[in-house]
N, C-alpha and C positions, 0 to 999 in steps of 0.2 A: 504494500500500500504506500503510495506516495504521500508524504506528509505535506500539509498545507499550513500556512500561517493563520493567526487570528484574523487578520484583515481578509484573507481569502475565504475563511469560514463565514464571516459576517456577510461578505459579498454574495456568497453562494446561497445563504439562507435569509437574506435581508427581508424578504416578503413574509417570512414566517416568524420573525423575531420582534419582540417589543422590548423596550429598555434603552439603556445607553452605556457608554464607556464606564461611567462612575459606579452605577448600581449593578451593572451586569445586564444580561439579556435573558429573556424567558421565551421559549418557543410557544407559539399559539397552540391551543388544544388540538390534538389529532384524534380522529376517530378511526379505529381499526375494526372493521366488520368481522363477525364471527367466522366467515369463510376465509378470511386472511389471517386469522389468529395463529394457526399452525406455522405459517411462514414467518409471521412477526415474532414468534417466540422460539424460532429455530427448532420447531417440532416438540418443544418442552410441554406445551399446552395446546393440544389440538382442538380443545373446546373449552367453553366457559367454566364448566364444572371442574375440570382438571386444573384450570387456572386458579379458581377459587381455592382449591385444596392446596396448591403449591404456594400461593401467597400467604396462606395461614400456617404453613408447615415450619419453615425455618429461614434464617437470614441468608443462607447460601442459595436457596431456591429463589428467594426474593431478588438477590443480586443477579443471578443468572437470567431470570425473566426480564429484569430491567435492562441488562446489557444487551440482550437479544432484541428487545423492542427499540432501544436507542439505535442499534445497528440498522434495524429495519427502517427507521425514520430518516436517519441521516446518511446511510451508506448502502442502501438497497439490500440489506440483510447480511452484508459482509461485516467483519469486525470494523470497529471505528476507532479513530484517533481520539483518545481521552483527554489529552492536554495539548496545548498549542503554544508556539512561540509568538510573542508579540512582534518580534522582528525575526523573520525566517533566517536561520543560520546562527542565531545568537547562542543557542544551547540553553536558553532560559525558558522553560515550559511553564509559564505563569498564568495561562488561561485554561480553565478546566470545565469539563462537562460533568454535571451532577444529575443524579436520578430525579425523575419526576414522580407523579402519582398515577396509579392505575385505578381507574374508576369503572366498574362494570355497569353497563347500560341497564336501566331498570327493566327493560324488556328482554335482556340477555341477547341482544342482537349484535353485541360487540363490546368493545371497551374504549374509553377515552383515556388518552395519555396526556397529562397536563403538568405544567410546572417544570419541564425540563430546563435546567439552568445552564447558562454559559457565562462564566464570570472570571474576573481576575483574582488569583489567589491573594487572600488578605482582605477581600471585600466581604 
């Protein structure tokens, strides 16, 4: 995977982000339909019921599900770059992606993923 800078990340997702340099950025809420859930979770949760069980099981399952969904949202289901250099080539990876919230649709037609954060370390 080719690494990109913070500026490249913001440019790539500018239509999906709210926020600013000082407070950081939040991705707009994303809906993942139940028919895409298996792909979005890297086959960990092929349906809502299994997703609910996994989310209530342990921290490791929670982290795996979140990492899979983030990869699905920002990198087409492939692993994603978790930290970014403010200046490409500086070696200082001070911009970070952090987990959002998984909310199951009331009708169990899918899930909403909200609150995915992109921020400068120390904010």
